[in-house]
MDTraj code that builds the backbone (N, CA, C; nanometers):
import mdtraj as md
import numpy as np

residues = "MET LEU GLN LEU ALA LEU LEU LEU HIS VAL ARG ASN THR LEU ILE ASP SER ALA SER GLU GLY ALA ARG HIS GLY ALA LEU LEU GLY SER ASP PRO ALA ASP GLY ALA ALA ARG THR ALA ASP LEU ILE ARG ALA GLY LEU ALA ASP SER TYR ALA GLU ASP VAL SER ALA ASP VAL VAL THR ALA GLY GLY VAL PRO LEU LEU GLN VAL ARG VAL ARG ALA PRO LEU PRO VAL VAL GLY LEU PHE GLY PRO GLY GLY GLU LEU GLU VAL VAL GLY HIS ALA ALA LEU GLU VAL GLU PRO".split()
xyz = np.array([
    [14.4967, 12.2665, 6.2355],
    [14.5820, 12.1759, 6.3089],
    [14.6774, 12.1039, 6.2142],
    [14.6264, 12.0611, 6.0987],
    [14.7094, 11.9922, 5.9997],
    [14.8203, 12.0841, 5.9484],
    [14.7874, 12.2101, 5.9275],
    [14.8877, 12.3074, 5.8806],
    [15.0009, 12.3205, 5.9821],
    [14.9688, 12.3294, 6.1090],
    [15.0698, 12.3421, 6.2137],
    [15.1573, 12.2170, 6.2209],
    [15.0967, 12.1004, 6.2104],
    [15.1729, 11.9750, 6.2141],
    [15.2703, 11.9675, 6.0969],
    [15.2259, 12.0066, 5.9788],
    [15.3130, 12.0054, 5.8618],
    [15.4272, 12.1043, 5.8782],
    [15.3975, 12.2228, 5.9268],
    [15.4997, 12.3249, 5.9489],
    [15.6058, 12.2755, 6.0474],
    [15.5632, 12.2147, 6.1564],
    [15.6587, 12.1643, 6.2559],
    [15.7437, 12.0508, 6.1997],
    [15.6827, 11.9634, 6.1220],
    [15.7579, 11.8545, 6.0602],
    [15.8663, 11.9095, 5.9661],
    [15.8294, 12.0022, 5.8806],
    [15.9256, 12.0606, 5.7862],
    [16.0354, 12.1351, 5.8611],
    [15.9990, 12.2151, 5.9588],
    [16.0990, 12.2916, 6.0364],
    [16.1958, 12.1966, 6.1058],
    [16.1450, 12.0936, 6.1706],
    [16.2320, 11.9992, 6.2413],
    [16.3238, 11.9237, 6.1452],
    [16.2728, 11.8875, 6.0291],
    [16.3559, 11.8196, 5.9290],
    [16.4651, 11.9116, 5.8781],
    [16.4327, 12.0387, 5.8549],
    [16.5329, 12.1348, 5.8092],
    [16.6402, 12.1581, 5.9154],
    [16.5996, 12.1716, 6.0410],
    [16.6955, 12.1924, 6.1496],
    [16.7884, 12.0721, 6.1619],
    [16.7323, 11.9528, 6.1593],
    [16.8137, 11.8319, 6.1707],
    [16.9107, 11.8206, 6.0531],
    [16.8646, 11.8502, 5.9333],
    [16.9501, 11.8425, 5.8149],
    [17.0626, 11.9457, 5.8207],
    [17.0314, 12.0681, 5.8633],
    [17.1339, 12.1722, 5.8743],
    [17.2380, 12.1360, 5.9800],
    [17.1941, 12.0807, 6.0918],
    [17.2870, 12.0412, 6.1978],
    [17.3766, 11.9267, 6.1525],
    [17.3180, 11.8271, 6.0873],
    [17.3970, 11.7138, 6.0377],
    [17.4941, 11.7591, 5.9291],
    [17.4493, 11.8476, 5.8405],
    [17.5376, 11.9009, 5.7367],
    [17.6534, 11.9795, 5.7963],
    [17.6259, 12.0566, 5.9016],
    [17.7322, 12.1321, 5.9685],
    [17.8336, 12.0366, 6.0316],
    [17.7863, 11.9322, 6.0954],
    [17.8782, 11.8336, 6.1544],
    [17.9639, 11.7676, 6.0466],
    [17.9028, 11.7352, 5.9336],
    [17.9765, 11.6723, 5.8242],
    [18.0822, 11.7677, 5.7669],
    [18.0443, 11.8906, 5.7439],
    [18.1372, 11.9886, 5.6869],
    [18.2466, 12.0331, 5.7824],
    [18.2247, 12.0142, 5.9134],
    [18.3233, 12.0559, 6.0131],
    [18.4310, 11.9507, 6.0373],
    [18.4148, 11.8324, 5.9787],
    [18.5141, 11.7268, 5.9972],
    [18.6466, 11.7658, 5.9326],
    [18.7546, 11.7211, 5.9911],
    [18.8869, 11.7443, 5.9364],
    [18.8921, 11.6851, 5.7958],
    [18.9362, 11.7629, 5.6994],
    [18.9404, 11.7173, 5.5610],
    [18.8183, 11.7561, 5.4798],
    [18.7154, 11.8088, 5.5446],
    [18.5955, 11.8570, 5.4747],
    [18.6005, 12.0084, 5.4665],
    [18.5096, 12.0655, 5.3912],
    [18.5005, 12.2117, 5.3835],
    [18.3535, 12.2541, 5.3867],
    [18.3267, 12.3839, 5.3951],
    [18.1871, 12.4296, 5.4028],
    [18.0996, 12.3801, 5.2885],
    [18.1558, 12.3688, 5.1689],
    [18.0763, 12.3216, 5.0553],
    [18.0289, 12.1779, 5.0771],
    [18.1124, 12.0958, 5.1421],
    [18.0716, 11.9585, 5.1732],
    [17.9522, 11.9582, 5.2690],
    [17.9547, 12.0487, 5.3661],
    [17.8444, 12.0588, 5.4613],
    [17.7154, 12.1032, 5.3948],
    [17.7256, 12.2014, 5.3045],
    [17.6065, 12.2482, 5.2332],
    [17.5500, 12.1386, 5.1434],
    [17.6382, 12.0653, 5.0760],
    [17.5926, 11.9572, 4.9878],
    [17.5247, 11.8465, 5.0679],
    [17.5831, 11.8101, 5.1816],
    [17.5231, 11.7059, 5.2669],
    [17.3853, 11.7504, 5.3156],
    [17.3740, 11.8763, 5.3553],
    [17.2463, 11.9306, 5.4010],
    [17.1410, 11.9220, 5.2908],
    [17.1771, 11.9659, 5.1709],
    [17.0823, 11.9633, 5.0587],
    [17.0391, 11.8201, 5.0274],
    [17.1341, 11.7250, 5.0315],
    [17.0993, 11.5849, 5.0056],
    [16.9994, 11.5318, 5.1081],
    [17.0215, 11.5643, 5.2359],
    [16.9314, 11.5183, 5.3413],
    [16.7921, 11.5794, 5.3267],
    [16.7864, 11.7065, 5.2907],
    [16.6566, 11.7728, 5.2725],
    [16.5816, 11.7102, 5.1555],
    [16.6526, 11.6861, 5.0447],
    [16.5874, 11.6237, 4.9285],
    [16.5341, 11.4842, 4.9635],
    [16.6091, 11.4104, 5.0444],
    [16.5666, 11.2755, 5.0825],
    [16.4473, 11.2785, 5.1779],
    [16.4407, 11.3794, 5.2648],
    [16.3355, 11.3842, 5.3659],
    [16.2137, 11.4650, 5.3287],
    [16.2294, 11.5607, 5.2371],
    [16.1169, 11.6476, 5.2018],
    [16.0985, 11.6507, 5.0505],
    [16.1466, 11.7566, 4.9875],
    [16.1343, 11.7718, 4.8424],
    [16.2473, 11.8613, 4.7937],
    [16.2756, 11.8553, 4.6646],
    [16.3846, 11.9338, 4.6068],
    [16.3682, 12.0839, 4.6310],
    [16.2450, 12.1321, 4.6301],
    [16.2215, 12.2765, 4.6438],
    [16.2662, 12.3310, 4.7794],
    [16.2757, 12.2454, 4.8805],
    [16.3190, 12.2902, 5.0125],
    [16.4715, 12.2985, 5.0235],
    [16.5435, 12.2442, 4.9252],
    [16.6900, 12.2414, 4.9293],
    [16.7535, 12.3395, 4.8316],
    [16.6778, 12.4349, 4.7818],
    [16.7301, 12.5266, 4.6803],
    [16.8186, 12.6377, 4.7364],
    [16.8031, 12.6730, 4.8629],
    [16.8810, 12.7834, 4.9205],
    [16.9531, 12.7359, 5.0472],
    [17.0672, 12.6700, 5.0267],
    [17.1491, 12.6196, 5.1368],
    [17.2866, 12.6830, 5.1239],
    [17.3373, 12.7403, 5.2336],
    [17.4707, 12.8003, 5.2314],
    [17.5463, 12.7612, 5.3573],
    [17.6781, 12.7659, 5.3485],
    [17.7622, 12.7308, 5.4627],
    [17.8797, 12.8274, 5.4700],
    [17.9108, 12.8731, 5.5909],
    [18.0203, 12.9668, 5.6144],
    [18.0878, 12.9334, 5.7457],
    [18.2141, 12.9721, 5.7561],
    [18.2852, 12.9606, 5.8829],
    [18.2616, 13.0890, 5.9613],
    [18.2191, 13.0752, 6.0863],
    [18.1955, 13.1888, 6.1749],
    [18.2697, 13.1626, 6.3062],
    [18.2781, 13.2633, 6.3895],
    [18.3426, 13.2485, 6.5191],
    [18.2454, 13.2891, 6.6282],
    [18.2378, 13.2078, 6.7317],
    [18.1533, 13.2383, 6.8475],
    [18.2355, 13.2105, 6.9726],
    [18.2580, 13.3127, 7.0521],
    [18.3364, 13.2966, 7.1742],
    [18.4789, 13.2519, 7.1469],
    [18.5332, 13.2915, 7.0323],
    [18.6690, 13.2537, 6.9962],
    [18.6823, 13.1151, 6.9365],
    [18.5700, 13.0456, 6.9174],
    [18.5718, 12.9093, 6.8626],
    [18.5245, 12.9145, 6.7174],
    [18.6046, 12.8609, 6.6240],
    [18.5582, 12.8578, 6.4846],
    [18.4498, 12.7524, 6.4661],
    [18.3412, 12.7935, 6.4036],
    [18.2258, 12.7062, 6.3802],
    [18.1913, 12.7037, 6.2326],
    [18.1362, 12.5923, 6.1882],
    [18.0754, 12.5880, 6.0563],
    [17.9272, 12.6156, 6.0759],
    [17.8761, 12.7122, 6.0044],
    [17.7346, 12.7484, 6.0124],
    [17.6682, 12.7147, 5.8795],
    [17.5656, 12.6326, 5.8846],
    [17.4882, 12.5985, 5.7655],
    [17.3516, 12.6645, 5.7797],
    [17.3142, 12.7440, 5.6791],
    [17.1878, 12.8171, 5.6801],
    [17.0981, 12.7653, 5.5670],
    [16.9718, 12.7402, 5.6006],
    [16.8744, 12.6922, 5.5026],
    [16.7569, 12.7887, 5.5014],
    [16.7205, 12.8331, 5.3824],
    [16.5991, 12.9127, 5.3634],
    [16.5077, 12.8310, 5.2731],
    [16.3840, 12.8126, 5.3176],
    [16.2893, 12.7292, 5.2429],
    [16.1498, 12.7897, 5.2539],
    [16.0647, 12.7590, 5.1562],
    [15.9272, 12.8114, 5.1628],
    [15.8489, 12.7470, 5.2763],
    [15.7569, 12.8223, 5.3321],
    [15.6653, 12.7649, 5.4311],
    [15.5743, 12.6644, 5.3607],
    [15.5542, 12.5491, 5.4208],
    [15.4634, 12.4524, 5.3586],
    [15.3187, 12.4976, 5.3763],
    [15.2404, 12.4785, 5.2726],
    [15.1005, 12.5199, 5.2754],
    [15.0136, 12.3998, 5.2377],
    [14.9084, 12.3764, 5.3140],
    [14.8130, 12.2705, 5.2842],
    [14.7023, 12.3318, 5.1996],
    [14.6884, 12.2835, 5.0775],
    [14.5854, 12.3370, 4.9886],
    [14.6108, 12.4839, 4.9596],
    [14.5080, 12.5621, 4.9603],
    [14.5195, 12.7061, 4.9346],
    [14.5271, 12.7867, 5.0631],
    [14.5270, 12.7187, 5.1765],
    [14.5219, 12.7872, 5.3044],
    [14.6588, 12.7844, 5.3722],
    [14.6849, 12.8837, 5.4506],
    [14.8081, 12.8859, 5.5284],
    [14.8889, 13.0111, 5.5005],
    [14.9864, 13.0353, 5.5832],
    [15.0669, 13.1556, 5.5683],
    [15.1649, 13.1422, 5.4530],
    [15.1974, 13.2529, 5.3918],
    [15.3035, 13.2551, 5.2922],
    [15.4324, 13.2933, 5.3616],
    [15.5405, 13.2867, 5.2919],
    [15.6658, 13.3297, 5.3507],
    [15.7726, 13.2245, 5.3412],
    [15.8675, 13.2355, 5.4342],
    [15.9870, 13.1537, 5.4267],
    [16.0335, 13.1128, 5.5660],
    [16.0870, 12.9932, 5.5765],
    [16.1515, 12.9460, 5.6988],
    [16.3017, 12.9659, 5.6841],
    [16.3676, 13.0023, 5.7919],
    [16.5132, 13.0084, 5.7916],
    [16.5633, 12.9372, 5.9163],
    [16.6487, 12.8380, 5.8958],
    [16.7059, 12.7626, 6.0076],
    [16.8570, 12.7610, 5.9924],
    [16.9266, 12.7414, 6.1044],
    [17.0716, 12.7423, 6.1062],
    [17.1222, 12.6248, 6.1901],
    [17.2260, 12.5582, 6.1412],
    [17.2929, 12.4536, 6.2171],
    [17.4388, 12.4906, 6.2364],
    [17.4970, 12.4559, 6.3508],
    [17.6362, 12.4877, 6.3810],
    [17.7108, 12.3629, 6.4242],
    [17.8418, 12.3617, 6.4001],
    [17.9292, 12.2565, 6.4509],
    [18.0698, 12.3145, 6.4646],
    [18.1396, 12.2750, 6.5698],
    [18.2767, 12.3205, 6.5916],
    [18.3677, 12.2552, 6.4874],
    [18.4549, 12.3380, 6.4280],
    [18.5477, 12.2860, 6.3271],
    [18.6547, 12.2000, 6.3927],
    [18.6816, 12.0849, 6.3314],
    [18.7923, 12.0022, 6.3788],
    [18.9223, 12.0637, 6.3263],
    [19.0224, 12.0685, 6.4110],
    [19.1527, 12.1213, 6.3710],
    [19.2591, 12.0181, 6.4040],
    [19.3677, 12.0228, 6.3296],
    [19.4768, 11.9296, 6.3556],
    [19.5447, 11.9662, 6.4871],
    [19.5831, 11.8658, 6.5649],
    [19.6476, 11.8945, 6.6953],
    [19.7845, 11.9557, 6.6792],
])
top = md.Topology()
chain = top.add_chain()
for i, resn in enumerate(residues, 1):
    res = top.add_residue(resn, chain, resSeq=i)
    for name in ("N", "CA", "C"):
        top.add_atom(name, md.element.get_by_symbol(name[0]), res)
traj = md.Trajectory(xyz[None], top)
């Protein structure tokens, strides 16, 4: 039960950080690197440095709308010696602001 609670906490923190980073990077005057940096800062503040080692941001298009996509890959948290190995991958999106 403790392992599941930890996994959900880490996943939710990563999702929230990726979404907030995407919103930050999508602002007019910002770029994808700003979004990735903001995401990594939030992850370091909420979890640990090791969870912020693989953060990337790219501009993608969905339904003709340009979006900033922030992707985070992080290790699965393990309690003690027990638990699954592997990696979590989460993605956050935000519509890019454009000049009128």
